[in-house]
N, CA and C atoms of all chains as a GROMACS GRO file, in nm:
protein
  630
    1MET      N    1   5.271   5.696   4.039
    1MET     CA    2   5.137   5.759   4.040
    1MET      C    3   5.123   5.844   4.167
    2ILE      N    4   5.060   5.958   4.153
    2ILE     CA    5   5.043   6.048   4.268
    2ILE      C    6   4.962   5.980   4.378
    3ASN      N    7   5.006   6.001   4.500
    3ASN     CA    8   4.937   5.949   4.618
    3ASN      C    9   4.871   6.067   4.688
    4LEU      N   10   4.739   6.067   4.693
    4LEU     CA   11   4.666   6.181   4.750
    4LEU      C   12   4.572   6.132   4.860
    5THR      N   13   4.587   6.189   4.977
    5THR     CA   14   4.504   6.151   5.090
    5THR      C   15   4.448   6.275   5.158
    6CYS      N   16   4.318   6.272   5.187
    6CYS     CA   17   4.256   6.373   5.272
    6CYS      C   18   4.241   6.312   5.410
    7VAL      N   19   4.298   6.377   5.509
    7VAL     CA   20   4.288   6.326   5.646
    7VAL      C   21   4.196   6.419   5.726
    8LYS      N   22   4.089   6.360   5.776
    8LYS     CA   23   3.993   6.437   5.856
    8LYS      C   24   4.023   6.413   6.003
    9ILE      N   25   4.037   6.522   6.077
    9ILE     CA   26   4.075   6.514   6.217
    9ILE      C   27   3.979   6.600   6.299
   10VAL      N   28   3.922   6.542   6.403
   10VAL     CA   29   3.837   6.618   6.495
   10VAL      C   30   3.908   6.624   6.629
   11VAL      N   31   3.932   6.748   6.674
   11VAL     CA   32   4.013   6.771   6.794
   11VAL      C   33   3.921   6.809   6.910
   12LYS      N   34   3.959   6.767   7.029
   12LYS     CA   35   3.886   6.811   7.149
   12LYS      C   36   3.900   6.963   7.158
   13PRO      N   37   3.790   7.036   7.186
   13PRO     CA   38   3.794   7.183   7.176
   13PRO      C   39   3.909   7.248   7.253
   14GLU      N   40   3.944   7.194   7.369
   14GLU     CA   41   4.048   7.258   7.450
   14GLU      C   42   4.187   7.240   7.391
   15PHE      N   43   4.200   7.157   7.287
   15PHE     CA   44   4.333   7.132   7.229
   15PHE      C   45   4.347   7.191   7.088
   16ILE      N   46   4.252   7.273   7.047
   16ILE     CA   47   4.259   7.331   6.912
   16ILE      C   48   4.391   7.407   6.893
   17GLU      N   49   4.426   7.492   6.987
   17GLU     CA   50   4.544   7.578   6.969
   17GLU      C   51   4.675   7.497   6.966
   18PRO      N   52   4.699   7.408   7.064
   18PRO     CA   53   4.822   7.326   7.053
   18PRO      C   54   4.822   7.236   6.930
   19PHE      N   55   4.704   7.190   6.888
   19PHE     CA   56   4.698   7.107   6.767
   19PHE      C   57   4.745   7.188   6.646
   20ILE      N   58   4.700   7.312   6.638
   20ILE     CA   59   4.742   7.396   6.525
   20ILE      C   60   4.894   7.415   6.527
   21GLN      N   61   4.950   7.442   6.642
   21GLN     CA   62   5.096   7.464   6.649
   21GLN      C   63   5.173   7.339   6.609
   22ALA      N   64   5.131   7.224   6.662
   22ALA     CA   65   5.201   7.098   6.631
   22ALA      C   66   5.189   7.064   6.482
   23THR      N   67   5.073   7.094   6.426
   23THR     CA   68   5.050   7.058   6.286
   23THR      C   69   5.121   7.155   6.192
   24LEU      N   70   5.136   7.281   6.233
   24LEU     CA   71   5.214   7.375   6.152
   24LEU      C   72   5.359   7.328   6.142
   25GLU      N   73   5.412   7.273   6.252
   25GLU     CA   74   5.549   7.221   6.248
   25GLU      C   75   5.558   7.102   6.152
   26ASN      N   76   5.461   7.012   6.160
   26ASN     CA   77   5.457   6.896   6.070
   26ASN      C   78   5.444   6.943   5.924
   27HIS      N   79   5.361   7.043   5.902
   27HIS     CA   80   5.344   7.102   5.769
   27HIS      C   81   5.477   7.155   5.715
   28ARG      N   82   5.547   7.234   5.795
   28ARG     CA   83   5.672   7.295   5.750
   28ARG      C   84   5.776   7.188   5.715
   29GLU      N   85   5.788   7.088   5.800
   29GLU     CA   86   5.887   6.983   5.776
   29GLU      C   87   5.847   6.895   5.658
   30SER      N   88   5.717   6.869   5.644
   30SER     CA   89   5.670   6.781   5.535
   30SER      C   90   5.698   6.844   5.399
   31LEU      N   91   5.684   6.978   5.391
   31LEU     CA   92   5.710   7.046   5.263
   31LEU      C   93   5.855   7.029   5.218
   32LYS      N   94   5.944   6.999   5.312
   32LYS     CA   95   6.086   6.981   5.277
   32LYS      C   96   6.115   6.843   5.222
   33GLU      N   97   6.022   6.749   5.238
   33GLU     CA   98   6.045   6.613   5.187
   33GLU      C   99   6.052   6.617   5.034
   34PRO      N  100   6.150   6.548   4.975
   34PRO     CA  101   6.165   6.555   4.828
   34PRO      C  102   6.042   6.503   4.753
   35GLY      N  103   5.968   6.409   4.812
   35GLY     CA  104   5.853   6.352   4.742
   35GLY      C  105   5.722   6.420   4.772
   36ASN      N  106   5.726   6.529   4.847
   36ASN     CA  107   5.602   6.597   4.881
   36ASN      C  108   5.561   6.697   4.773
   37LEU      N  109   5.435   6.693   4.734
   37LEU     CA  110   5.383   6.791   4.638
   37LEU      C  111   5.298   6.896   4.708
   38ARG      N  112   5.228   6.856   4.811
   38ARG     CA  113   5.143   6.950   4.884
   38ARG      C  114   5.112   6.897   5.022
   39PHE      N  115   5.096   6.991   5.114
   39PHE     CA  116   5.052   6.956   5.249
   39PHE      C  117   4.970   7.076   5.295
   40ASP      N  118   4.843   7.078   5.255
   40ASP     CA  119   4.756   7.191   5.290
   40ASP      C  120   4.688   7.160   5.423
   41PHE      N  121   4.688   7.258   5.510
   41PHE     CA  122   4.636   7.241   5.646
   41PHE      C  123   4.514   7.333   5.659
   42LEU      N  124   4.397   7.272   5.674
   42LEU     CA  125   4.270   7.344   5.667
   42LEU      C  126   4.186   7.325   5.792
   43GLN      N  127   4.107   7.427   5.822
   43GLN     CA  128   4.017   7.422   5.938
   43GLN      C  129   3.875   7.450   5.889
   44SER      N  130   3.784   7.365   5.928
   44SER     CA  131   3.645   7.382   5.884
   44SER      C  132   3.591   7.518   5.924
   45LYS      N  133   3.521   7.583   5.832
   45LYS     CA  134   3.460   7.713   5.862
   45LYS      C  135   3.346   7.698   5.961
   46GLU      N  136   3.274   7.588   5.950
   46GLU     CA  137   3.154   7.571   6.034
   46GLU      C  138   3.184   7.507   6.168
   47LYS      N  139   3.286   7.419   6.169
   47LYS     CA  140   3.319   7.346   6.292
   47LYS      C  141   3.468   7.364   6.319
   48PRO      N  142   3.506   7.463   6.401
   48PRO     CA  143   3.648   7.495   6.419
   48PRO      C  144   3.728   7.382   6.480
   49GLU      N  145   3.664   7.283   6.536
   49GLU     CA  146   3.739   7.170   6.594
   49GLU      C  147   3.768   7.064   6.488
   50GLU      N  148   3.722   7.089   6.364
   50GLU     CA  149   3.742   6.990   6.258
   50GLU      C  150   3.847   7.042   6.158
   51PHE      N  151   3.945   6.956   6.128
   51PHE     CA  152   4.056   6.994   6.042
   51PHE      C  153   4.068   6.896   5.926
   52MET      N  154   4.135   6.942   5.821
   52MET     CA  155   4.163   6.852   5.710
   52MET      C  156   4.307   6.876   5.665
   53LEU      N  157   4.377   6.767   5.645
   53LEU     CA  158   4.511   6.772   5.584
   53LEU      C  159   4.497   6.717   5.443
   54TYR      N  160   4.546   6.794   5.348
   54TYR     CA  161   4.539   6.755   5.206
   54TYR      C  162   4.682   6.722   5.166
   55GLU      N  163   4.714   6.595   5.170
   55GLU     CA  164   4.853   6.550   5.156
   55GLU      C  165   4.873   6.484   5.020
   56VAL      N  166   4.965   6.540   4.943
   56VAL     CA  167   4.989   6.490   4.808
   56VAL      C  168   5.136   6.455   4.793
   57TYR      N  169   5.161   6.331   4.751
   57TYR     CA  170   5.298   6.281   4.734
   57TYR      C  171   5.317   6.228   4.592
   58LEU      N  172   5.442   6.234   4.550
   58LEU     CA  173   5.479   6.190   4.416
   58LEU      C  174   5.446   6.044   4.389
   59SER      N  175   5.447   5.962   4.492
   59SER     CA  176   5.432   5.818   4.475
   59SER      C  177   5.391   5.756   4.608
   60ASP      N  178   5.352   5.630   4.604
   60ASP     CA  179   5.321   5.559   4.728
   60ASP      C  180   5.445   5.550   4.815
   61GLU      N  181   5.561   5.533   4.752
   61GLU     CA  182   5.686   5.523   4.827
   61GLU      C  183   5.714   5.655   4.902
   62ALA      N  184   5.689   5.766   4.836
   62ALA     CA  185   5.712   5.896   4.900
   62ALA      C  186   5.615   5.915   5.017
   63ALA      N  187   5.492   5.867   5.001
   63ALA     CA  188   5.394   5.878   5.111
   63ALA      C  189   5.436   5.789   5.228
   64SER      N  190   5.490   5.672   5.196
   64SER     CA  191   5.538   5.582   5.303
   64SER      C  192   5.658   5.644   5.375
   65ALA      N  193   5.747   5.706   5.298
   65ALA     CA  194   5.864   5.769   5.359
   65ALA      C  195   5.820   5.877   5.458
   66HIS      N  196   5.714   5.951   5.422
   66HIS     CA  197   5.659   6.052   5.514
   66HIS      C  198   5.622   5.989   5.648
   67LYS      N  199   5.556   5.874   5.641
   67LYS     CA  200   5.509   5.809   5.765
   67LYS      C  201   5.624   5.753   5.849
   68SER      N  202   5.744   5.746   5.791
   68SER     CA  203   5.861   5.702   5.867
   68SER      C  204   5.944   5.821   5.915
   69SER      N  205   5.906   5.941   5.878
   69SER     CA  206   5.989   6.058   5.910
   69SER      C  207   5.977   6.093   6.058
   70ALA      N  208   6.084   6.152   6.110
   70ALA     CA  209   6.086   6.192   6.252
   70ALA      C  210   5.975   6.293   6.280
   71HIS      N  211   5.952   6.388   6.187
   71HIS     CA  212   5.851   6.492   6.215
   71HIS      C  213   5.710   6.436   6.215
   72TYR      N  214   5.685   6.336   6.127
   72TYR     CA  215   5.552   6.276   6.127
   72TYR      C  216   5.528   6.198   6.257
   73ILE      N  217   5.627   6.120   6.298
   73ILE     CA  218   5.611   6.037   6.418
   73ILE      C  219   5.595   6.127   6.542
   74LYS      N  220   5.672   6.234   6.545
   74LYS     CA  221   5.658   6.329   6.657
   74LYS      C  222   5.516   6.388   6.660
   75TRP      N  223   5.469   6.431   6.544
   75TRP     CA  224   5.334   6.488   6.535
   75TRP      C  225   5.228   6.386   6.578
   76ARG      N  226   5.238   6.265   6.522
   76ARG     CA  227   5.139   6.160   6.551
   76ARG      C  228   5.130   6.133   6.701
   77ASP      N  229   5.245   6.124   6.766
   77ASP     CA  230   5.244   6.093   6.908
   77ASP      C  231   5.199   6.213   6.992
   78THR      N  232   5.234   6.334   6.945
   78THR     CA  233   5.198   6.455   7.020
   78THR      C  234   5.047   6.477   7.019
   79VAL      N  235   4.983   6.458   6.904
   79VAL     CA  236   4.842   6.496   6.892
   79VAL      C  237   4.746   6.381   6.926
   80ALA      N  238   4.800   6.261   6.947
   80ALA     CA  239   4.713   6.143   6.963
   80ALA      C  240   4.602   6.164   7.067
   81ASP      N  241   4.638   6.218   7.181
   81ASP     CA  242   4.539   6.231   7.289
   81ASP      C  243   4.449   6.352   7.272
   82TRP      N  244   4.476   6.434   7.172
   82TRP     CA  245   4.396   6.555   7.153
   82TRP      C  246   4.277   6.534   7.061
   83MET      N  247   4.272   6.417   6.999
   83MET     CA  248   4.165   6.392   6.902
   83MET      C  249   4.038   6.344   6.974
   84ALA      N  250   3.924   6.397   6.926
   84ALA     CA  251   3.795   6.357   6.984
   84ALA      C  252   3.754   6.220   6.932
   85VAL      N  253   3.790   6.189   6.810
   85VAL     CA  254   3.766   6.058   6.750
   85VAL      C  255   3.890   6.022   6.668
   86SER      N  256   3.902   5.897   6.630
   86SER     CA  257   4.016   5.856   6.549
   86SER      C  258   4.015   5.934   6.418
   87ARG      N  259   4.134   5.972   6.371
   87ARG     CA  260   4.139   6.044   6.245
   87ARG      C  261   4.110   5.946   6.130
   88GLN      N  262   4.056   6.003   6.022
   88GLN     CA  263   4.018   5.919   5.908
   88GLN      C  264   4.087   5.967   5.782
   89GLY      N  265   4.143   5.872   5.708
   89GLY     CA  266   4.208   5.906   5.581
   89GLY      C  267   4.123   5.861   5.464
   90TYR      N  268   4.114   5.948   5.363
   90TYR     CA  269   4.040   5.916   5.241
   90TYR      C  270   4.137   5.924   5.124
   91ARG      N  271   4.150   5.813   5.053
   91ARG     CA  272   4.245   5.806   4.941
   91ARG      C  273   4.174   5.836   4.809
   92TYR      N  274   4.242   5.912   4.723
   92TYR     CA  275   4.184   5.948   4.594
   92TYR      C  276   4.281   5.921   4.480
   93ASN      N  277   4.226   5.889   4.366
   93ASN     CA  278   4.303   5.894   4.242
   93ASN      C  279   4.287   6.033   4.184
   94VAL      N  280   4.393   6.084   4.125
   94VAL     CA  281   4.387   6.215   4.063
   94VAL      C  282   4.335   6.200   3.920
   95VAL      N  283   4.226   6.267   3.889
   95VAL     CA  284   4.178   6.272   3.750
   95VAL      C  285   4.246   6.389   3.679
   96ALA      N  286   4.252   6.502   3.745
   96ALA     CA  287   4.320   6.620   3.690
   96ALA      C  288   4.358   6.714   3.804
   97PRO      N  289   4.471   6.785   3.793
   97PRO     CA  290   4.563   6.791   3.680
   97PRO      C  291   4.639   6.659   3.663
   98ALA      N  292   4.658   6.620   3.540
   98ALA     CA  293   4.718   6.490   3.512
   98ALA      C  294   4.871   6.493   3.513
   99GLN      N  295   4.930   6.610   3.491
   99GLN     CA  296   5.076   6.620   3.484
   99GLN      C  297   5.136   6.655   3.619
  100ILE      N  298   5.242   6.584   3.656
  100ILE     CA  299   5.309   6.611   3.784
  100ILE      C  300   5.349   6.758   3.794
  101GLY      N  301   5.397   6.814   3.684
  101GLY     CA  302   5.443   6.953   3.685
  101GLY      C  303   5.336   7.051   3.730
  102GLN      N  304   5.210   7.015   3.708
  102GLN     CA  305   5.100   7.104   3.749
  102GLN      C  306   5.075   7.099   3.900
  103TRP      N  307   5.138   7.003   3.967
  103TRP     CA  308   5.118   6.987   4.111
  103TRP      C  309   5.227   7.054   4.192
  104ARG      N  310   5.336   7.088   4.130
  104ARG     CA  311   5.445   7.150   4.205
  104ARG      C  312   5.416   7.299   4.219
  105SER      N  313   5.432   7.349   4.340
  105SER     CA  314   5.406   7.492   4.362
  105SER      C  315   5.522   7.574   4.309
  106MET      N  316   4.086   8.706   5.140
  106MET     CA  317   4.111   8.577   5.204
  106MET      C  318   4.077   8.463   5.110
  107ILE      N  319   4.163   8.362   5.111
  107ILE     CA  320   4.143   8.248   5.022
  107ILE      C  321   4.009   8.180   5.051
  108ASN      N  322   3.941   8.143   4.944
  108ASN     CA  323   3.814   8.072   4.953
  108ASN      C  324   3.839   7.928   4.909
  109LEU      N  325   3.824   7.834   5.000
  109LEU     CA  326   3.854   7.694   4.970
  109LEU      C  327   3.733   7.606   4.999
  110THR      N  328   3.691   7.532   4.899
  110THR     CA  329   3.574   7.444   4.914
  110THR      C  330   3.607   7.305   4.861
  111CYS      N  331   3.569   7.204   4.938
  111CYS     CA  332   3.573   7.066   4.892
  111CYS      C  333   3.430   7.028   4.855
  112VAL      N  334   3.412   6.986   4.732
  112VAL     CA  335   3.278   6.947   4.687
  112VAL      C  336   3.277   6.796   4.669
  113LYS      N  337   3.190   6.731   4.744
  113LYS     CA  338   3.175   6.585   4.734
  113LYS      C  339   3.057   6.553   4.644
  114ILE      N  340   3.083   6.468   4.546
  114ILE     CA  341   2.981   6.436   4.446
  114ILE      C  342   2.973   6.285   4.431
  115VAL      N  343   2.853   6.231   4.442
  115VAL     CA  344   2.830   6.088   4.419
  115VAL      C  345   2.747   6.074   4.291
  116VAL      N  346   2.804   6.001   4.195
  116VAL     CA  347   2.743   5.991   4.063
  116VAL      C  348   2.676   5.854   4.047
  117LYS      N  349   2.565   5.849   3.977
  117LYS     CA  350   2.504   5.720   3.945
  117LYS      C  351   2.605   5.642   3.859
  118PRO      N  352   2.627   5.513   3.891
  118PRO     CA  353   2.736   5.437   3.827
  118PRO      C  354   2.737   5.446   3.674
  119GLU      N  355   2.621   5.450   3.612
  119GLU     CA  356   2.617   5.450   3.465
  119GLU      C  357   2.661   5.584   3.406
  120PHE      N  358   2.678   5.685   3.490
  120PHE     CA  359   2.717   5.816   3.438
  120PHE      C  360   2.859   5.857   3.478
  121ILE      N  361   2.935   5.762   3.530
  121ILE     CA  362   3.072   5.795   3.573
  121ILE      C  363   3.152   5.852   3.455
  122GLU      N  364   3.150   5.787   3.340
  122GLU     CA  365   3.233   5.830   3.228
  122GLU      C  366   3.193   5.967   3.174
  123PRO      N  367   3.064   5.990   3.143
  123PRO     CA  368   3.028   6.126   3.099
  123PRO      C  369   3.052   6.232   3.206
  124PHE      N  370   3.037   6.194   3.331
  124PHE     CA  371   3.065   6.291   3.438
  124PHE      C  372   3.212   6.332   3.435
  125ILE      N  373   3.301   6.235   3.416
  125ILE     CA  374   3.444   6.267   3.410
  125ILE      C  375   3.471   6.361   3.292
  126GLN      N  376   3.414   6.334   3.178
  126GLN     CA  377   3.438   6.420   3.061
  126GLN      C  378   3.387   6.562   3.084
  127ALA      N  379   3.265   6.573   3.136
  127ALA     CA  380   3.207   6.707   3.159
  127ALA      C  381   3.289   6.784   3.264
  128THR      N  382   3.338   6.713   3.364
  128THR     CA  383   3.410   6.780   3.472
  128THR      C  384   3.552   6.818   3.428
  129LEU      N  385   3.611   6.738   3.339
  129LEU     CA  386   3.742   6.775   3.284
  129LEU      C  387   3.731   6.907   3.208
  130GLU      N  388   3.622   6.926   3.136
  130GLU     CA  389   3.603   7.053   3.064
  130GLU      C  390   3.589   7.169   3.163
  131ASN      N  391   3.511   7.147   3.268
  131ASN     CA  392   3.494   7.250   3.371
  131ASN      C  393   3.630   7.280   3.439
  132HIS      N  394   3.706   7.175   3.465
  132HIS     CA  395   3.840   7.189   3.523
  132HIS      C  396   3.928   7.278   3.435
  133ARG      N  397   3.934   7.245   3.305
  133ARG     CA  398   4.021   7.320   3.214
  133ARG      C  399   3.982   7.468   3.207
  134GLU      N  400   3.854   7.492   3.198
  134GLU     CA  401   3.809   7.631   3.187
  134GLU      C  402   3.827   7.706   3.319
  135SER      N  403   3.805   7.636   3.430
  135SER     CA  404   3.816   7.702   3.561
  135SER      C  405   3.959   7.747   3.588
  136LEU      N  406   4.057   7.668   3.541
  136LEU     CA  407   4.198   7.706   3.562
  136LEU      C  408   4.233   7.836   3.490
  137LYS      N  409   4.153   7.871   3.389
  137LYS     CA  410   4.180   7.996   3.315
  137LYS      C  411   4.126   8.120   3.387
  138GLU      N  412   4.040   8.100   3.487
  138GLU     CA  413   3.984   8.216   3.559
  138GLU      C  414   4.096   8.286   3.635
  139PRO      N  415   4.100   8.419   3.628
  139PRO     CA  416   4.211   8.491   3.693
  139PRO      C  417   4.216   8.468   3.844
  140GLY      N  418   4.103   8.443   3.907
  140GLY     CA  419   4.100   8.427   4.052
  140GLY      C  420   4.113   8.284   4.099
  141ASN      N  421   4.135   8.192   4.006
  141ASN     CA  422   4.146   8.051   4.046
  141ASN      C  423   4.288   8.018   4.090
  142LEU      N  424   4.300   7.950   4.202
  142LEU     CA  425   4.431   7.902   4.247
  142LEU      C  426   4.446   7.752   4.222
  143ARG      N  427   4.338   7.679   4.234
  143ARG     CA  428   4.342   7.534   4.212
  143ARG      C  429   4.203   7.480   4.184
  144PHE      N  430   4.203   7.374   4.105
  144PHE     CA  431   4.077   7.303   4.079
  144PHE      C  432   4.118   7.158   4.057
  145ASP      N  433   4.136   7.087   4.168
  145ASP     CA  434   4.181   6.947   4.161
  145ASP      C  435   4.058   6.858   4.150
  146PHE      N  436   4.064   6.764   4.060
  146PHE     CA  437   3.950   6.676   4.032
  146PHE      C  438   3.992   6.533   4.069
  147LEU      N  439   3.928   6.480   4.172
  147LEU     CA  440   3.970   6.353   4.234
  147LEU      C  441   3.858   6.250   4.233
  148GLN      N  442   3.899   6.124   4.227
  148GLN     CA  443   3.805   6.012   4.230
  148GLN      C  444   3.844   5.920   4.345
  149SER      N  445   3.747   5.885   4.428
  149SER     CA  446   3.776   5.799   4.543
  149SER      C  447   3.837   5.668   4.497
  150LYS      N  448   3.941   5.623   4.569
  150LYS     CA  449   4.003   5.495   4.538
  150LYS      C  450   3.910   5.379   4.572
  151GLU      N  451   3.834   5.396   4.680
  151GLU     CA  452   3.750   5.284   4.726
  151GLU      C  453   3.614   5.282   4.662
  152LYS      N  454   3.563   5.402   4.627
  152LYS     CA  455   3.428   5.411   4.570
  152LYS      C  456   3.436   5.492   4.442
  153PRO      N  457   3.451   5.427   4.326
  153PRO     CA  458   3.475   5.500   4.200
  153PRO      C  459   3.360   5.594   4.160
  154GLU      N  460   3.246   5.576   4.220
  154GLU     CA  461   3.134   5.667   4.187
  154GLU      C  462   3.139   5.795   4.270
  155GLU      N  463   3.239   5.804   4.359
  155GLU     CA  464   3.249   5.920   4.447
  155GLU      C  465   3.366   6.009   4.404
  156PHE      N  466   3.338   6.137   4.388
  156PHE     CA  467   3.437   6.233   4.339
  156PHE      C  468   3.453   6.348   4.438
  157MET      N  469   3.566   6.415   4.425
  157MET     CA  470   3.585   6.536   4.504
  157MET      C  471   3.649   6.643   4.418
  158LEU      N  472   3.595   6.762   4.427
  158LEU     CA  473   3.656   6.880   4.365
  158LEU      C  474   3.716   6.964   4.475
  159TYR      N  475   3.842   6.998   4.457
  159TYR     CA  476   3.914   7.079   4.556
  159TYR      C  477   3.936   7.215   4.490
  160GLU      N  478   3.847   7.308   4.523
  160GLU     CA  479   3.842   7.435   4.451
  160GLU      C  480   3.894   7.547   4.540
  161VAL      N  481   3.998   7.614   4.492
  161VAL     CA  482   4.060   7.720   4.571
  161VAL      C  483   4.061   7.848   4.489
  162TYR      N  484   4.008   7.954   4.550
  162TYR     CA  485   4.000   8.085   4.484
  162TYR      C  486   4.065   8.191   4.571
  163LEU      N  487   4.112   8.293   4.502
  163LEU     CA  488   4.182   8.403   4.569
  163LEU      C  489   4.096   8.475   4.672
  164SER      N  490   3.965   8.474   4.652
  164SER     CA  491   3.875   8.552   4.736
  164SER      C  492   3.733   8.499   4.720
  165ASP      N  493   3.645   8.543   4.808
  165ASP     CA  494   3.504   8.507   4.794
  165ASP      C  495   3.448   8.560   4.662
  166GLU      N  496   3.495   8.677   4.621
  166GLU     CA  497   3.447   8.737   4.496
  166GLU      C  498   3.487   8.648   4.377
  167ALA      N  499   3.609   8.599   4.381
  167ALA     CA  500   3.655   8.512   4.272
  167ALA      C  501   3.575   8.382   4.268
  168ALA      N  502   3.541   8.330   4.387
  168ALA     CA  503   3.461   8.207   4.392
  168ALA      C  504   3.320   8.234   4.339
  169SER      N  505   3.266   8.352   4.370
  169SER     CA  506   3.134   8.388   4.318
  169SER      C  507   3.137   8.405   4.166
  170ALA      N  508   3.244   8.465   4.117
  170ALA     CA  509   3.257   8.484   3.972
  170ALA      C  510   3.258   8.348   3.901
  171HIS      N  511   3.323   8.249   3.963
  171HIS     CA  512   3.323   8.113   3.907
  171HIS      C  513   3.180   8.062   3.890
  172LYS      N  514   3.099   8.086   3.992
  172LYS     CA  515   2.961   8.034   3.988
  172LYS      C  516   2.873   8.106   3.885
  173SER      N  517   2.921   8.219   3.835
  173SER     CA  518   2.848   8.291   3.729
  173SER      C  519   2.906   8.262   3.592
  174SER      N  520   3.013   8.184   3.586
  174SER     CA  521   3.080   8.161   3.457
  174SER      C  522   2.998   8.066   3.369
  175ALA      N  523   3.014   8.083   3.238
  175ALA     CA  524   2.940   7.999   3.142
  175ALA      C  525   2.978   7.852   3.160
  176HIS      N  526   3.109   7.826   3.182
  176HIS     CA  527   3.150   7.685   3.194
  176HIS      C  528   3.097   7.619   3.320
  177TYR      N  529   3.088   7.696   3.430
  177TYR     CA  530   3.030   7.637   3.552
  177TYR      C  531   2.882   7.606   3.533
  178ILE      N  532   2.810   7.701   3.476
  178ILE     CA  533   2.665   7.682   3.458
  178ILE      C  534   2.637   7.567   3.363
  179LYS      N  535   2.718   7.557   3.257
  179LYS     CA  536   2.703   7.444   3.164
  179LYS      C  537   2.726   7.311   3.238
  180TRP      N  538   2.834   7.306   3.316
  180TRP     CA  539   2.866   7.184   3.392
  180TRP      C  540   2.754   7.150   3.489
  181ARG      N  541   2.711   7.249   3.566
  181ARG     CA  542   2.608   7.226   3.668
  181ARG      C  543   2.483   7.167   3.606
  182ASP      N  544   2.442   7.224   3.493
  182ASP     CA  545   2.319   7.177   3.429
  182ASP      C  546   2.339   7.040   3.362
  183THR      N  547   2.458   7.018   3.308
  183THR     CA  548   2.486   6.891   3.240
  183THR      C  549   2.486   6.774   3.337
  184VAL      N  550   2.548   6.793   3.453
  184VAL     CA  551   2.567   6.679   3.545
  184VAL      C  552   2.454   6.661   3.645
  185ALA      N  553   2.362   6.756   3.649
  185ALA     CA  554   2.259   6.755   3.755
  185ALA      C  555   2.189   6.621   3.768
  186ASP      N  556   2.147   6.564   3.656
  186ASP     CA  557   2.068   6.440   3.662
  186ASP      C  558   2.156   6.316   3.682
  187TRP      N  559   2.287   6.333   3.680
  187TRP     CA  560   2.378   6.218   3.692
  187TRP      C  561   2.415   6.189   3.838
  188MET      N  562   2.376   6.278   3.927
  188MET     CA  563   2.416   6.261   4.066
  188MET      C  564   2.320   6.167   4.140
  189ALA      N  565   2.380   6.081   4.223
  189ALA     CA  566   2.298   5.987   4.302
  189ALA      C  567   2.235   6.057   4.421
  190VAL      N  568   2.306   6.156   4.474
  190VAL     CA  569   2.254   6.240   4.583
  190VAL      C  570   2.300   6.382   4.555
  191SER      N  571   2.240   6.478   4.624
  191SER     CA  572   2.282   6.617   4.604
  191SER      C  573   2.429   6.632   4.640
  192ARG      N  574   2.501   6.713   4.564
  192ARG     CA  575   2.642   6.733   4.598
  192ARG      C  576   2.651   6.820   4.723
  193GLN      N  577   2.763   6.799   4.795
  193GLN     CA  578   2.780   6.871   4.921
  193GLN      C  579   2.910   6.949   4.919
  194GLY      N  580   2.902   7.074   4.962
  194GLY     CA  581   3.023   7.157   4.968
  194GLY      C  582   3.067   7.176   5.112
  195TYR      N  583   3.197   7.166   5.134
  195TYR     CA  584   3.254   7.186   5.267
  195TYR      C  585   3.351   7.302   5.258
  196ARG      N  586   3.330   7.406   5.337
  196ARG     CA  587   3.416   7.524   5.333
  196ARG      C  588   3.522   7.518   5.443
  197TYR      N  589   3.641   7.561   5.407
  197TYR     CA  590   3.753   7.558   5.502
  197TYR      C  591   3.824   7.693   5.505
  198ASN      N  592   3.880   7.724   5.621
  198ASN     CA  593   3.978   7.831   5.631
  198ASN      C  594   4.116   7.768   5.614
  199VAL      N  595   4.202   7.839   5.546
  199VAL     CA  596   4.338   7.789   5.526
  199VAL      C  597   4.423   7.826   5.646
  200VAL      N  598   4.481   7.725   5.711
  200VAL     CA  599   4.577   7.752   5.818
  200VAL      C  600   4.716   7.767   5.756
  201ALA      N  601   4.749   7.675   5.664
  201ALA     CA  602   4.878   7.682   5.594
  201ALA      C  603   4.866   7.606   5.461
  202PRO      N  604   4.932   7.648   5.356
  202PRO     CA  605   5.028   7.759   5.348
  202PRO      C  606   4.956   7.894   5.361
  203ALA      N  607   5.019   7.986   5.434
  203ALA     CA  608   4.953   8.112   5.463
  203ALA      C  609   4.970   8.216   5.352
  204GLN      N  610   5.073   8.200   5.270
  204GLN     CA  611   5.101   8.300   5.166
  204GLN      C  612   5.036   8.262   5.033
  205ILE      N  613   4.971   8.360   4.970
  205ILE     CA  614   4.905   8.334   4.842
  205ILE      C  615   5.003   8.274   4.741
  206GLY      N  616   5.126   8.325   4.741
  206GLY     CA  617   5.226   8.278   4.645
  206GLY      C  618   5.251   8.128   4.652
  207GLN      N  619   5.229   8.071   4.770
  207GLN     CA  620   5.251   7.927   4.787
  207GLN      C  621   5.136   7.845   4.726
  208TRP      N  622   5.028   7.912   4.689
  208TRP     CA  623   4.912   7.843   4.633
  208TRP      C  624   4.911   7.843   4.481
  209ARG      N  625   4.991   7.928   4.420
  209ARG     CA  626   4.993   7.935   4.275
  209ARG      C  627   5.081   7.824   4.221
  210SER      N  628   5.031   7.752   4.123
  210SER     CA  629   5.111   7.644   4.064
  210SER      C  630   5.216   7.705   3.972
   0.00000   0.00000   0.00000
């Protein structure tokens, strides 16, 4: 079953630029994972210090593998002190699109 | 520029099932719009009465055209009384993927 998580991250204003660079690297590497379906990196229009990662994996196992990857661990440790508050993950079940094929870019 | 909105919707518990059916119809029709890139329909894992629509359009004009479409207006009017609170839209700028081609399924 698809594993979909929205991660909300609020960054201290002075770290917006390095956060973007570090997260772009995590984005690029995450897209190479065989179980990754999407890793959209978004910035709030109203609050530029607020970001959202839209992370979609083929399975819970694929999502777990991501959290063990070198690029994820590097990102997590790099950005930890740049966050204004702890990041929050929101888990969703996919209602639609129902077919895996519709999720592959 | 890509127009990306997350719409958070909380439904009265007794209307979860009809809400899913009405939104699946809106999902199917929205995917046919030429300016639509994505219309993901998600249900919170922790709170089944909470939904999220992840709507991505090629441009602000395409997003506006969606709001004038017959299927959107039908959906909006059908589900209006089923919501526990007013729905909320969150607008984002896309940091990555930066290329439109990466957004097309």
